[in-house]
N, CA, C and O of each residue as an XYZ file, in Angstrom:
968
protein
N      60.949     88.772     54.216
C      61.786     89.799     53.595
C      63.201     89.708     54.192
O      63.381     89.698     55.410
N      64.194     89.641     53.299
C      65.592     89.514     53.730
C      66.134     90.849     54.115
O      65.828     91.864     53.489
N      66.945     90.855     55.151
C      67.610     92.106     55.556
C      68.783     92.408     54.650
O      69.441     91.501     54.140
N      69.039     93.690     54.455
C      70.245     94.127     53.791
C      71.460     93.600     54.575
O      71.381     93.453     55.795
N      72.549     93.323     53.910
C      73.734     92.787     54.577
C      74.256     93.741     55.665
O      74.852     93.289     56.642
N      74.043     95.011     55.508
C      74.504     95.958     56.517
C      73.600     95.978     57.740
O      73.966     96.515     58.786
N      72.391     95.376     57.598
C      71.432     95.368     58.689
C      71.344     93.955     59.352
O      70.833     93.801     60.461
N      71.854     92.956     58.633
C      71.746     91.565     59.124
C      72.477     91.427     60.443
O      73.678     91.689     60.515
N      71.766     91.017     61.498
C      72.472     90.818     62.768
C      73.450     89.680     62.704
O      73.188     88.671     62.050
N      74.549     89.821     63.356
C      75.492     88.712     63.577
C      75.879     88.720     65.018
O      75.836     89.764     65.669
N      76.256     87.580     65.532
C      76.533     87.479     66.995
C      78.015     87.500     67.245
O      78.714     86.535     66.936
N      78.516     88.613     67.813
C      79.946     88.751     68.064
C      80.322     88.287     69.458
O      81.331     88.737     70.002
N      79.530     87.389     70.057
C      79.717     87.048     71.467
C      81.104     86.492     71.760
O      81.583     86.647     72.883
N      81.764     85.859     70.815
C      83.106     85.309     71.071
C      84.101     86.394     71.481
O      85.040     86.145     72.237
N      83.867     87.639     70.949
C      84.762     88.742     71.328
C      84.579     89.139     72.771
O      85.459     89.763     73.364
N      83.438     88.784     73.349
C      83.093     89.267     74.692
C      83.029     88.150     75.734
O      82.679     88.401     76.887
N      83.374     86.888     75.328
C      83.189     85.746     76.222
C      84.042     85.870     77.485
O      83.725     85.260     78.506
N      85.115     86.649     77.425
C      85.963     86.803     78.615
C      85.247     87.650     79.663
O      85.612     87.647     80.839
N      84.211     88.382     79.213
C      83.486     89.289     80.136
C      82.092     88.790     80.508
O      81.678     88.901     81.662
N      81.369     88.241     79.536
C      80.030     87.809     79.742
C      79.533     86.900     78.611
O      80.098     86.876     77.517
N      78.469     86.158     78.904
C      77.726     85.434     77.860
C      76.275     85.902     77.971
O      75.826     86.323     79.037
N      75.558     85.822     76.867
C      74.170     86.268     76.836
C      73.253     85.114     77.236
O      73.339     84.013     76.693
N      72.368     85.396     78.203
C      71.407     84.390     78.660
C      70.041     84.605     77.995
O      69.341     83.644     77.677
N      69.676     85.857     77.791
C      68.347     86.186     77.211
C      68.463     87.548     76.525
O      69.150     88.441     77.020
N      67.801     87.696     75.406
C      67.730     89.017     74.733
C      66.476     89.074     73.915
O      66.126     88.128     73.210
N      65.778     90.234     74.018
C      64.704     90.562     73.097
C      64.847     92.037     72.772
O      65.923     92.603     72.966
N      63.795     92.673     72.286
C      63.868     94.064     71.887
C      63.925     95.036     73.065
O      64.185     96.228     72.898
N      63.678     94.500     74.250
C      63.492     95.391     75.436
C      64.549     95.128     76.525
O      64.907     96.044     77.267
N      65.044     93.901     76.625
C      65.926     93.515     77.713
C      67.056     92.675     77.163
O      66.946     92.040     76.115
N      68.171     92.694     77.924
C      69.245     91.724     77.694
C      69.766     91.298     79.055
O      70.078     92.136     79.902
N      69.859     89.995     79.260
C      70.375     89.442     80.471
C      71.661     88.704     80.152
O      71.719     87.924     79.202
N      72.679     88.947     80.938
C      73.982     88.341     80.733
C      74.475     87.618     81.968
O      74.099     87.931     83.098
N      75.337     86.633     81.713
C      76.029     85.918     82.790
C      77.426     86.512     82.901
O      78.324     86.184     82.125
N      77.591     87.400     83.889
C      78.825     88.180     84.032
C      79.934     87.280     84.673
O      79.686     86.513     85.603
N      81.133     87.421     84.132
C      82.275     86.781     84.771
C      82.698     87.581     85.993
O      82.498     88.795     86.027
N      83.287     86.921     87.012
C      83.761     87.678     88.151
C      84.945     88.559     87.706
O      85.668     88.226     86.767
N      85.114     89.657     88.390
C      86.185     90.581     88.055
C      85.763     91.693     87.137
O      86.534     92.624     86.906
N      84.553     91.628     86.601
C      84.019     92.681     85.722
C      83.140     93.611     86.511
O      82.212     93.185     87.198
N      83.449     94.918     86.404
C      82.569     95.961     87.005
C      81.230     95.967     86.279
O      81.176     95.710     85.076
N      80.137     96.260     87.007
C      78.824     96.437     86.347
C      78.701     97.895     85.856
O      78.304     98.127     84.714
N      79.029     98.850     86.689
C      79.032    100.228     86.284
C      80.375    100.895     86.601
O      81.088    100.466     87.508
N      80.710    101.938     85.853
C      81.997    102.553     85.981
C      82.304    103.080     87.368
O      81.393    103.481     88.093
N      83.564    103.085     87.746
C      83.998    103.710     89.018
C      85.344    104.400     88.782
O      85.770    104.565     87.639
N      85.996    104.794     89.849
C      87.202    105.602     89.704
C      88.414    104.797     89.277
O      89.495    105.362     89.107
N      88.260    103.457     89.094
C      89.390    102.671     88.570
C      89.612    102.968     87.070
O      90.716    102.804     86.551
N      88.538    103.407     86.391
C      88.671    103.650     84.982
C      88.536    102.401     84.130
O      88.611    102.479     82.904
N      88.332    101.208     84.784
C      88.141     99.980     84.032
C      86.819    100.005     83.292
O      85.828    100.550     83.777
N      86.818     99.396     82.091
C      85.586     99.401     81.285
C      84.492     98.530     81.964
O      84.721     97.349     82.224
N      83.343     99.099     82.241
C      82.301     98.333     82.933
C      81.439     97.485     82.011
O      81.461     97.646     80.791
N      80.691     96.593     82.610
C      79.763     95.762     81.868
C      78.762     96.564     81.044
O      78.409     96.157     79.937
N      78.307     97.684     81.563
C      77.314     98.480     80.831
C      77.867     98.959     79.471
O      77.144     99.004     78.476
N      79.167     99.315     79.455
C      79.807     99.720     78.184
C      80.109     98.533     77.320
O      80.008     98.619     76.096
N      80.478     97.425     77.921
C      80.786     96.222     77.137
C      79.521     95.706     76.441
O      79.591     95.235     75.305
N      78.386     95.790     77.103
C      77.111     95.315     76.529
C      76.734     96.281     75.395
O      76.232     95.830     74.366
N      76.956     97.567     75.547
C      76.683     98.502     74.460
C      77.556     98.187     73.225
O      77.056     98.220     72.101
N      78.843     97.885     73.424
C      79.722     97.504     72.315
C      79.206     96.252     71.641
O      79.177     96.158     70.414
N      78.801     95.299     72.446
C      78.272     94.024     71.904
C      77.024     94.280     71.012
O      76.928     93.743     69.908
N      76.091     95.092     71.501
C      74.870     95.388     70.753
C      75.203     96.167     69.461
O      74.603     95.922     68.414
N      76.148     97.089     69.544
C      76.528     97.877     68.371
C      77.065     96.932     67.269
O      76.709     97.043     66.095
N      77.914     96.025     67.691
C      78.521     95.080     66.731
C      77.501     94.087     66.207
O      77.482     93.773     65.017
N      76.676     93.608     67.075
C      75.674     92.602     66.647
C      74.712     93.151     65.640
O      74.368     92.459     64.682
N      74.256     94.390     65.821
C      73.241     94.978     64.941
C      73.802     96.049     64.004
O      73.043     96.791     63.381
N      75.139     96.126     63.905
C      75.785     97.071     63.025
C      75.245     98.490     63.195
O      74.880     99.160     62.229
N      75.205     98.926     64.467
C      74.686    100.248     64.785
C      75.857    101.232     64.795
O      76.789    101.063     65.581
N      75.829    102.240     63.951
C      76.920    103.222     63.926
C      76.902    104.197     65.065
O      77.950    104.683     65.491
N      75.693    104.499     65.578
C      75.562    105.502     66.647
C      75.472    104.817     68.018
O      75.809    103.645     68.189
N      74.997    105.616     68.985
C      74.889    105.116     70.359
C      73.730    104.133     70.484
O      72.728    104.249     69.778
N      73.874    103.174     71.379
C      72.790    102.260     71.735
C      72.546    102.444     73.242
O      73.385    102.950     73.988
N      71.349    102.002     73.638
C      70.931    102.170     75.052
C      71.119    100.809     75.760
O      70.687     99.771     75.257
N      71.757    100.839     76.908
C      71.857     99.626     77.757
C      71.880    100.129     79.232
O      72.925    100.453     79.798
N      70.699    100.167     79.788
C      70.554    100.726     81.131
C      70.643     99.643     82.180
O      69.934     98.639     82.096
N      71.498     99.827     83.162
C      71.696     98.832     84.233
C      70.484     98.861     85.162
O      70.154     99.906     85.722
N      69.833     97.733     85.324
C      68.669     97.612     86.177
C      69.073     97.276     87.620
O      68.442     97.756     88.562
N      70.081     96.485     87.794
C      70.580     96.156     89.114
C      72.045     95.798     89.027
O      72.567     95.531     87.945
N      72.708     95.792     90.173
C      74.172     95.526     90.186
C      74.536     94.356     91.019
O      73.827     94.018     91.967
N      75.644     93.712     90.686
C      76.263     92.749     91.566
C      77.734     93.194     91.725
O      78.278     93.872     90.854
N      78.351     92.814     92.820
C      79.695     93.272     93.117
C      80.685     92.748     92.081
O      80.440     91.733     91.429
N      81.781     93.440     91.941
C      82.793     93.119     90.976
C      83.310     91.691     91.105
O      83.481     91.039     90.074
N      83.568     91.166     92.283
C      84.094     89.798     92.361
C      83.028     88.699     92.305
O      83.343     87.520     92.470
N      81.771     89.081     92.075
C      80.655     88.161     92.016
C      80.345     87.886     90.571
O      80.442     88.788     89.739
N      79.968     86.643     90.241
C      79.607     86.255     88.905
C      78.076     86.122     88.807
O      77.374     86.109     89.818
N      77.584     86.024     87.572
C      76.198     85.662     87.391
C      75.300     86.669     86.690
O      75.773     87.590     86.024
N      73.999     86.476     86.852
C      73.010     87.247     86.091
C      73.000     88.702     86.400
O      72.960     89.107     87.562
N      73.037     89.507     85.346
C      72.824     90.964     85.422
C      71.847     91.286     84.285
O      72.027     90.865     83.142
N      70.813     92.046     84.642
C      69.747     92.411     83.696
C      69.929     93.867     83.297
O      70.103     94.739     84.148
N      69.887     94.121     81.980
C      69.992     95.484     81.438
C      68.809     95.747     80.540
O      68.293     94.833     79.896
N      68.368     97.022     80.493
C      67.269     97.408     79.611
C      67.787     98.022     78.324
O      68.760     98.776     78.331
N      67.113     97.685     77.185
C      67.545     98.187     75.923
C      66.769     99.440     75.528
O      67.069    100.054     74.503
N      65.776     99.825     76.329
C      65.031    101.066     76.120
C      64.811    101.780     77.461
O      64.820    101.150     78.519
N      64.617    103.085     77.402
C      64.370    103.812     78.627
C      63.076    103.424     79.291
O      62.963    103.432     80.517
N      62.064    103.072     78.445
C      60.779    102.661     78.996
C      60.903    101.351     79.780
O      60.333    101.215     80.863
N      61.641    100.399     79.235
C      61.865     99.134     79.953
C      62.666     99.406     81.217
O      62.383     98.793     82.247
N      63.640    100.285     81.188
C      64.414    100.571     82.393
C      63.517    101.175     83.501
O      63.591    100.779     84.665
N      62.677    102.134     83.103
C      61.801    102.742     84.099
C      60.858    101.733     84.752
O      60.635    101.757     85.962
N      60.320    100.862     83.934
C      59.367     99.876     84.480
C      60.064     98.820     85.321
O      59.526     98.370     86.333
N      61.268     98.423     84.902
C      61.990     97.417     85.723
C      62.495     98.043     87.012
O      62.517     97.366     88.039
N      62.897     99.295     87.002
C      63.301     99.964     88.206
C      62.170    100.028     89.219
O      62.411     99.922     90.422
N      60.929    100.202     88.746
C      59.795    100.215     89.641
C      59.584     98.836     90.216
O      59.287     98.729     91.406
N      59.719     97.779     89.448
C      59.556     96.431     89.983
C      60.569     96.166     91.079
O      60.232     95.561     92.097
N      61.825     96.615     90.886
C      62.836     96.456     91.953
C      62.453     97.274     93.161
O      62.527     96.784     94.288
N      62.041     98.522     92.952
C      61.638     99.333     94.086
C      60.512     98.756     94.890
O      60.462     98.873     96.114
N      59.592     98.120     94.164
C      58.393     97.501     94.794
C      58.630     96.085     95.280
O      57.708     95.403     95.727
N      59.934     95.633     95.184
C      60.322     94.292     95.609
C      59.485     93.204     94.925
O      59.062     92.244     95.569
N      59.252     93.358     93.633
C      58.478     92.353     92.908
C      59.385     91.416     92.090
O      58.916     90.552     91.349
N      60.672     91.620     92.253
C      61.627     90.765     91.571
C      62.287     89.790     92.576
O      62.800     90.190     93.621
N      62.248     88.535     92.219
C      62.857     87.491     93.109
C      64.254     87.165     92.588
O      64.456     86.865     91.411
N      65.204     87.237     93.513
C      66.590     86.917     93.175
C      67.075     85.713     93.965
O      66.711     85.575     95.133
N      67.857     84.861     93.392
C      68.442     83.741     94.123
C      69.910     83.646     93.737
O      70.263     83.698     92.559
N      70.761     83.504     94.754
C      72.190     83.383     94.578
C      72.629     81.990     95.083
O      71.983     81.381     95.936
N      73.735     81.524     94.528
C      74.450     80.380     95.071
C      75.765     80.843     95.648
O      76.463     81.673     95.066
N      76.090     80.293     96.800
C      77.394     80.617     97.410
C      78.053     79.344     97.947
O      77.383     78.368     98.285
N      79.372     79.387     98.014
C      80.151     78.291     98.558
C      80.875     78.789     99.817
O      81.501     79.849     99.808
N      80.778     78.010    100.890
C      81.449     78.321    102.115
C      82.152     77.096    102.692
O      81.726     75.964    102.463
N      83.208     77.322    103.424
C      83.898     76.236    104.075
C      83.225     75.877    105.393
O      83.643     74.928    106.057
N      82.195     76.617    105.783
C      81.486     76.373    107.040
C      80.037     76.007    106.793
O      79.386     76.577    105.918
N      79.533     75.056    107.563
C      78.174     74.630    107.455
C      77.274     75.610    108.261
O      77.556     75.908    109.421
N      76.187     76.100    107.620
C      75.297     77.016    108.321
C      74.503     76.295    109.407
O      74.049     75.170    109.200
N      74.338     76.925    110.540
C      73.506     76.382    111.634
C      72.565     77.432    112.138
O      72.995     78.434    112.710
N      71.238     77.214    111.929
C      70.603     76.039    111.320
C      70.789     75.938    109.827
O      71.312     76.872    109.219
N      70.384     74.851    109.210
C      70.588     74.616    107.779
C      69.824     75.590    106.920
O      70.232     75.855    105.790
N      68.737     76.128    107.410
C      68.009     77.161    106.663
C      67.395     78.137    107.678
O      67.014     77.752    108.784
N      67.313     79.384    107.277
C      66.816     80.423    108.218
C      66.601     81.731    107.458
O      67.037     81.890    106.318
N      65.921     82.656    108.122
C      65.790     84.025    107.669
C      66.743     84.874    108.535
O      66.794     84.714    109.754
N      67.472     85.751    107.900
C      68.387     86.652    108.625
C      67.929     88.086    108.480
O      67.666     88.542    107.368
N      67.828     88.804    109.584
C      67.497     90.222    109.596
C      68.614     90.967    110.325
O      68.951     90.665    111.470
N      69.182     91.962    109.612
C      70.174     92.785    110.222
C      69.984     94.257    109.827
O      69.139     94.567    108.988
N      70.754     95.148    110.421
C      70.850     96.502    109.977
C      72.319     96.746    109.619
O      73.214     96.574    110.447
N      72.539     97.145    108.383
C      73.894     97.271    107.844
C      74.386     98.732    107.893
O      73.664     99.670    107.556
N      75.632     98.873    108.322
C      76.301    100.137    108.140
C      77.476     99.937    107.202
O      78.034     98.841    107.139
N      77.867    100.987    106.461
C      78.894    100.857    105.442
C      80.040    101.799    105.767
O      79.835    102.991    105.998
N      81.243    101.255    105.781
C      82.478    102.041    105.896
C      82.923    102.320    104.474
O      83.502    101.463    103.807
N      82.639    103.547    104.018
C      82.887    103.902    102.618
C      84.374    103.871    102.281
O      84.747    103.480    101.175
N      85.239    104.283    103.234
C      86.663    104.320    102.978
C      87.222    102.927    102.774
O      88.052    102.719    101.890
N      86.790    101.985    103.562
C      87.280    100.595    103.472
C      86.427     99.780    102.535
O      86.801     98.655    102.206
N      85.297    100.293    102.090
C      84.316     99.621    101.252
C      83.967     98.283    101.861
O      84.127     97.235    101.235
N      83.467     98.335    103.149
C      83.105     97.115    103.815
C      81.871     97.403    104.674
O      81.737     98.494    105.227
N      80.968     96.416    104.784
C      79.776     96.616    105.560
C      79.875     95.832    106.875
O      80.647     94.883    107.012
N      79.045     96.284    107.844
C      78.990     95.595    109.113
C      77.541     95.342    109.479
O      76.702     96.231    109.337
N      77.234     94.127    109.954
C      75.881     93.752    110.268
C      75.606     93.940    111.767
O      76.382     93.499    112.615
N      74.495     94.600    112.067
C      74.109     94.812    113.484
C      72.791     94.115    113.708
O      71.970     94.032    112.795
N      72.576     93.617    114.892
C      71.333     92.875    115.210
C      70.184     93.786    115.561
O      69.048     93.323    115.667
N      70.440     95.058    115.744
C      69.398     96.051    115.968
C      69.747     97.302    115.244
O      70.883     97.460    114.797
N      68.815     98.194    115.113
C      69.002     99.443    114.352
C      69.990    100.359    115.052
O      69.859    100.621    116.248
N      70.973    100.845    114.316
C      71.931    101.849    114.847
C      71.913    103.031    113.895
O      71.275    103.005    112.843
N      72.654    104.095    114.311
C      72.701    105.306    113.495
C      73.238    104.998    112.104
O      74.236    104.298    111.933
N      72.516    105.563    111.094
C      72.857    105.460    109.688
C      72.896    103.991    109.185
O      73.626    103.683    108.243
N      72.140    103.126    109.790
C      72.092    101.752    109.339
C      70.892    101.551    108.417
O      69.946    102.339    108.443
N      70.930    100.513    107.613
C      69.871    100.160    106.677
C      69.395     98.734    106.927
O      70.198     97.815    107.091
N      68.088     98.566    106.952
C      67.461     97.288    107.195
C      67.816     96.354    106.035
O      67.786     96.768    104.876
N      68.147     95.115    106.335
C      68.371     94.137    105.287
C      67.845     92.771    105.731
O      67.865     92.431    106.914
N      67.387     92.017    104.770
C      66.797     90.731    105.069
C      67.110     89.748    103.948
O      67.135     90.115    102.773
N      67.350     88.493    104.327
C      67.532     87.400    103.364
C      67.077     86.100    104.003
O      66.880     86.013    105.215
N      66.914     85.091    103.154
C      66.733     83.728    103.628
C      67.762     82.846    102.937
O      68.148     83.098    101.796
N      68.189     81.839    103.624
C      69.170     80.913    103.031
C      68.805     79.457    103.299
O      68.082     79.155    104.249
N      69.307     78.563    102.460
C      69.067     77.104    102.624
C      70.333     76.372    102.167
O      70.885     76.631    101.097
N      70.771     75.434    103.042
C      71.864     74.568    102.655
C      71.339     73.564    101.647
O      70.353     72.869    101.892
N      72.037     73.499    100.472
C      71.620     72.590     99.382
C      72.373     71.284     99.428
O      71.743     70.228     99.377
N      73.642     71.300     99.519
C      74.446     70.102     99.481
C      75.869     70.406     99.983
O      76.179     71.550    100.316
N      76.716     69.397    100.034
C      78.099     69.601    100.467
C      79.018     68.613     99.776
O      78.580     67.571     99.289
N      80.270     68.945     99.741
C      81.323     68.066     99.260
C      82.184     67.688    100.468
O      81.767     67.890    101.608
N      83.337     67.161    100.238
C      84.219     66.783    101.382
C      84.759     68.008    102.051
O      85.178     67.925    103.206
N      84.775     69.182    101.373
C      85.375     70.391    101.929
C      84.425     71.578    102.036
O      84.600     72.439    102.899
N      83.432     71.628    101.174
C      82.624     72.830    101.057
C      81.120     72.588    101.156
O      80.630     71.464    101.039
N      80.410     73.700    101.378
C      78.961     73.673    101.486
C      78.369     74.617    100.452
O      78.817     75.753    100.294
N      77.345     74.122     99.747
C      76.633     74.943     98.745
C      75.331     75.461     99.365
O      74.499     74.682     99.831
N      75.172     76.771     99.361
C      74.035     77.411    100.020
C      73.312     78.304     99.012
O      73.933     79.070     98.276
N      71.997     78.185     98.999
C      71.181     79.108     98.192
C      70.742     80.305     99.091
O      70.286     80.124    100.220
N      70.897     81.484     98.556
C      70.529     82.654     99.319
C      69.544     83.510     98.503
O      69.762     83.803     97.327
N      68.461     83.894     99.174
C      67.436     84.749     98.501
C      67.302     86.065     99.272
O      66.652     86.111    100.317
N      67.897     87.099     98.770
C      67.788     88.419     99.424
C      66.426     89.061     99.194
O      65.879     89.021     98.092
N      65.900     89.644    100.239
C      64.622     90.373    100.151
C      64.950     91.857     99.835
O      64.278     92.497     99.026
N      65.981     92.365    100.485
C      66.438     93.705    100.215
C      67.710     93.615     99.321
O      68.240     92.526     99.101
N      68.168     94.737     98.829
C      69.289     94.740     97.894
C      70.429     95.656     98.349
O      70.896     96.488     97.571
N      70.872     95.516     99.570
C      71.950     96.372    100.068
C      73.307     95.944     99.550
O      73.552     94.773     99.262
N      74.183     96.939     99.442
C      75.577     96.655     98.985
C      76.247     95.702     99.971
O      76.226     95.938    101.179
N      76.841     94.626     99.457
C      77.577     93.632    100.223
C      76.674     92.848    101.198
O      77.173     92.196    102.116
N      75.347     92.915    100.995
C      74.450     92.342    101.946
C      74.680     90.846    102.222
O      74.839     90.433    103.371
N      74.694     90.041    101.139
C      74.850     88.592    101.314
C      76.223     88.285    101.933
O      76.331     87.468    102.847
N      77.261     88.948    101.426
C      78.615     88.694    101.920
C      78.690     89.010    103.411
O      79.269     88.237    104.174
N      78.129     90.103    103.824
C      78.203     90.544    105.219
C      77.300     89.749    106.139
O      77.722     89.324    107.215
N      76.058     89.544    105.724
C      75.127     88.809    106.605
C      75.542     87.363    106.779
O      75.497     86.840    107.893
N      75.948     86.704    105.700
C      76.364     85.279    105.861
C      77.617     85.149    106.680
O      77.773     84.212    107.463
N      78.533     86.122    106.490
C      79.787     86.099    107.312
C      79.433     86.292    108.801
O      80.124     85.770    109.676
N      78.363     87.037    109.079
C      78.011     87.317    110.473
C      77.510     86.078    111.207
O      77.463     86.070    112.437
N      77.127     85.011    110.459
C      76.743     83.777    111.096
C      77.795     82.700    110.912
O      77.540     81.514    111.122
N      79.002     83.141    110.508
C      80.141     82.222    110.403
C      80.301     81.531    109.051
O      81.163     80.669    108.880
N      79.451     81.924    108.085
C      79.554     81.308    106.750
C      80.169     82.296    105.751
O      79.472     82.916    104.947
N      81.467     82.417    105.831
C      82.181     83.315    104.939
C      82.249     82.692    103.541
O      82.521     81.500    103.395
N      82.002     83.499    102.535
C      82.057     83.027    101.161
C      83.520     82.692    100.767
O      84.439     83.463    101.043
N      83.703     81.553    100.133
C      85.025     81.117     99.733
C      85.698     82.237     98.879
O      85.133     82.719     97.897
N      86.910     82.616     99.295
C      87.648     83.625     98.528
C      87.402     85.064     98.942
O      88.073     85.967     98.442
N      86.455     85.300     99.844
C      86.061     86.660    100.201
C      86.933     87.160    101.343
O      86.527     87.151    102.506
N      88.138     87.597    100.991
C      89.065     88.089    102.028
C      88.512     89.209    102.872
O      88.778     89.294    104.071
N      87.728     90.082    102.225
C      87.183     91.285    102.889
C      86.311     90.898    104.075
O      86.204     91.652    105.042
N      85.682     89.709    104.004
C      84.765     89.336    105.077
C      85.267     88.101    105.837
O      84.482     87.410    106.486
N      86.585     87.825    105.756
C      87.165     86.859    106.680
C      87.608     85.538    106.043
O      87.990     84.628    106.779
N      87.577     85.387    104.720
C      88.066     84.169    104.103
C      89.568     84.035    104.383
O      90.279     85.039    104.377
N      90.068     82.806    104.629
C      91.494     82.659    104.963
C      92.408     82.870    103.740
O      93.574     83.229    103.905
N      91.906     82.655    102.537
C      92.744     82.860    101.377
C      91.832     83.284    100.167
O      90.615     83.094    100.158
N      92.516     83.859     99.179
C      91.772     84.291     97.975
C      91.609     83.119     96.985
O      92.319     82.118     97.083
N      90.689     83.251     96.054
C      90.597     82.318     94.973
C      91.636     82.637     93.906
O      92.026     83.794     93.751
N      92.094     81.617     93.162
C      93.131     81.838     92.122
C      92.738     82.921     91.111
O      93.596     83.668     90.641
N      91.417     83.011     90.767
C      91.003     83.988     89.764
C      90.650     85.349     90.345
O      90.249     86.255     89.614
N      90.800     85.494     91.671
C      90.504     86.795     92.318
C      89.049     87.029     92.627
O      88.710     88.017     93.279
N      88.186     86.154     92.180
C      86.753     86.321     92.441
C      86.361     85.701     93.773
O      87.219     85.220     94.512
N      85.084     85.710     94.077
C      84.580     84.994     95.238
C      83.518     84.041     94.773
O      82.959     84.216     93.690
N      83.226     83.032     95.568
C      82.273     82.000     95.173
C      80.830     82.393     95.557
O      80.169     81.725     96.352
N      80.378     83.505     94.957
C      79.030     83.955     95.071
C      78.544     84.230     93.648
O      79.185     84.946     92.878
N      77.373     83.630     93.320
C      76.908     83.628     91.910
C      75.416     84.032     91.897
O      74.582     83.445     92.587
N      75.124     85.055     91.085
C      73.724     85.454     90.860
C      73.101     84.442     89.920
O      73.374     84.432     88.720
N      72.252     83.584     90.489
C      71.842     82.332     89.796
C      70.484     82.448     89.091
O      70.334     81.958     87.972
N      69.495     83.086     89.723
C      68.184     83.150     89.139
C      67.533     84.514     89.339
O      67.756     85.191     90.342
N      66.730     84.891     88.365
C      65.908     86.135     88.444
C      64.533     85.796     87.984
O      64.368     85.165     86.940
N      63.501     86.210     88.756
C      62.134     86.033     88.348
C      61.449     87.381     88.404
O      61.536     88.086     89.410
N      60.750     87.754     87.300
C      60.110     89.053     87.224
C      59.044     89.074     86.125
O      58.885     88.111     85.374
N      58.330     90.175     86.049
C      57.329     90.341     84.987
C      57.955     91.142     83.891
O      58.557     92.188     84.135
N      57.815     90.650     82.659
C      58.411     91.392     81.500
C      57.771     92.781     81.449
O      56.552     92.926     81.532
N      58.641     93.815     81.306
C      58.109     95.188     81.377
C      57.191     95.605     80.234
O      56.485     96.604     80.367
N      57.173     94.888     79.127
C      56.342     95.214     77.985
C      55.249     94.197     77.730
O      54.078     94.551     77.597
N      55.642     92.904     77.661
C      54.680     91.848     77.357
C      53.872     91.393     78.587
O      52.767     90.866     78.451
N      54.424     91.598     79.759
C      53.738     91.148     80.987
C      53.998     89.710     81.299
O      53.516     89.198     82.310
N      54.762     89.030     80.446
C      55.020     87.564     80.686
C      55.812     87.394     81.989
O      56.602     88.259     82.366
N      55.588     86.280     82.656
C      56.415     85.892     83.817
C      57.729     85.310     83.337
O      57.768     84.276     82.671
N      58.790     85.988     83.685
C      60.110     85.599     83.216
C      60.882     84.901     84.353
O      60.889     85.347     85.501
N      61.524     83.797     83.978
C      62.406     83.076     84.934
C      63.712     82.811     84.230
O      63.782     81.967     83.336
N      64.748     83.526     84.624
C      66.070     83.405     84.010
C      67.035     82.693     84.983
O      66.965     82.833     86.204
N      67.937     81.922     84.352
C      68.903     81.149     85.179
C      70.262     81.206     84.499
O      70.335     81.084     83.276
N      71.329     81.386     85.246
C      72.687     81.394     84.745
C      73.533     80.353     85.535
O      73.535     80.329     86.766
N      74.222     79.527     84.791
C      75.070     78.519     85.461
C      76.266     79.151     86.123
O      76.814     80.128     85.614
N      76.686     78.603     87.269
C      77.894     79.072     87.944
C      79.148     78.795     87.067
O      79.063     78.057     86.086
N      80.275     79.374     87.418
C      81.513     79.130     86.674
C      81.897     77.640     86.665
O      81.618     76.911     87.617
N      82.525     77.214     85.598
C      83.043     75.844     85.537
C      84.290     75.750     86.388
O      84.986     76.743     86.597
N      84.566     74.578     86.869
C      85.767     74.378     87.718
C      85.361     74.148     89.165
O      84.184     74.159     89.526
N      86.386     73.941     89.968
C      86.153     73.721     91.423
C      86.060     75.026     92.175
O      86.669     76.012     91.759
N      85.329     75.069     93.252
C      84.602     73.986     93.906
C      83.222     73.706     93.355
O      82.526     72.808     93.830
N      82.817     74.485     92.336
C      81.433     74.375     91.849
C      81.160     72.991     91.255
O      80.090     72.428     91.487
N      82.076     72.448     90.517
C      81.851     71.158     89.844
C      81.495     70.057     90.834
O      80.547     69.298     90.634
N      82.272     69.991     91.898
C      82.045     68.894     92.897
C      80.686     69.078     93.574
O      80.003     68.095     93.859
N      80.295     70.299     93.827
C      79.045     70.552     94.510
C      77.819     70.436     93.607
O      76.734     70.089     94.072
N      77.988     70.718     92.350
C      76.861     70.642     91.397
C      76.861     69.358     90.606
O      75.977     69.116     89.784
N      77.889     68.516     90.869
C      78.012     67.219     90.201
C      77.949     67.343     88.698
O      77.240     66.591     88.030
N      78.700     68.304     88.163
C      78.720     68.505     86.725
C      79.396     67.357     86.025
O      79.504     67.359     84.798
C-alpha cells in the first residue's frame, strides 16, 4: 500500500549534517553521530541542543505537524563527538534508562593524546569531585568528601609520528570522567585546554569520540552494536589510516 504524499517519509538529513548524521533509526530509537560543539541538552547558553535538533529532523522526515518525542538516554560533553542514543517513545526511554542504571550498556570511546600511556593498557579507579563554578573535575586516588566513584579501562591502539590513539571503556558515567581520569595519568586529550592541553584544536572541539555502543534493544530484545566513525581530518586520518 502506497503512502499518501503528505505521509511519505523523506530524509532531510542534509539540513542537519552540520550538527549530526543518523547512524541507526527504527520506531523506538534513533542513534546519531554528533559533531563536536553541539550541546546534547539545553543549558543557560540558550544554544539549540541536539535533543531539539533531532526533534526537528523527525518532524521534517515524517511530516509531523505536532510535537514528536526524542528523549535523551545519555549525554556526551559539548566538545566531544560521536554516538548519542535517543528514544522515540517514553517506553523505550524508560527501558534504556534502566539498562544504563544497571550498567548493562557497554560504551567505547576513541581519544587522541600527545602522550603515550604507561602502562599501555590498564584499569583506572578514582573518586571525582566537581567544581561547578569552573565546570572542571578533579580525580582523587581515594574517597574524599562529596566525591563519586569512577572506573574505566584503556588500551593503546596505535600511534603516528606525533600522537597516540587510545580506546577507553568507561564503567561508570561521571561528568568529564574520561577527560579527567586520563589527564591524571598524563594523557591529556588533544585540544582539551580545561585539562591541560597546550593548545586548542582549530574547530574548538577535543579529540574524544564516542565510538561504540552495545546494548539490548528495549522492545525487540535484539543485541545491538552501533558504531560511529571519528571526524575526518587530522590527527584521526593518520591514526586510523583512512
